[in-house]
N, C-alpha and C positions, 0 to 999 in steps of 0.2 A: 606631914609629907612622908614620914617613915611608914606610917600605916598604909598609905596609898601604894608605896613601893612594895611593901610586903604583899599586899593584895594582888598587885600586878605580877609579882614573882610566882605566887600561887597559881594564877591563871596560866602563866607560861608553862609551869610544871605540868599542869593538867593536860595541856595541848602538846606536850612532848618537846618543848624547846628548852634550851639551857637558860638558866636564870642569869640575869645581868651580873650578879656578883661573881659568877664563875665563867662568864662569857669569854674573858680574855684567854683563859687556859683552853677553852674549847676551840677558839680560833687558832691558837698556837698549834695545837695538836693537828687540826685540819690542814694548816699551812705546811707543817713539817711533812705530813703524809703526802700532800700534793707535790711538794718539792722533790721528795724521794721518787715519786712516779715519773716526774718530768726528767730527772737526772737519769733514771733507767732508760727512758725513751731516747735521750740524747746519746748515751753511751752505745746503745744498740745501733743508732743511726751512724755514729762515727765508725763502729766496727764494720757495718755494711759498706761504707765508703772507703774503708781502708785507711782511716786517719787516726792519729793520736787524739786524746781528749782536748788538746789545745788547737786542733784543726789542721795540723800539718800532716802530710802524707807519711805513712809509716816507712821508715828507711831513709828519710831525708833529714838533713840537719837543720 
């Protein structure tokens, strides 16, 4: 089974995909990048709407 896993990993490398043994780190990095972009979009929208990050209008308690 180990040999088959190794062969499959080699095939994935040739095709440019991350190998399963390192796939978790790849997904983590992609998720962090995506979350950062979404947070930036949310902050921008809140600024346009004149709101704090918690959704309240600026200047209200």
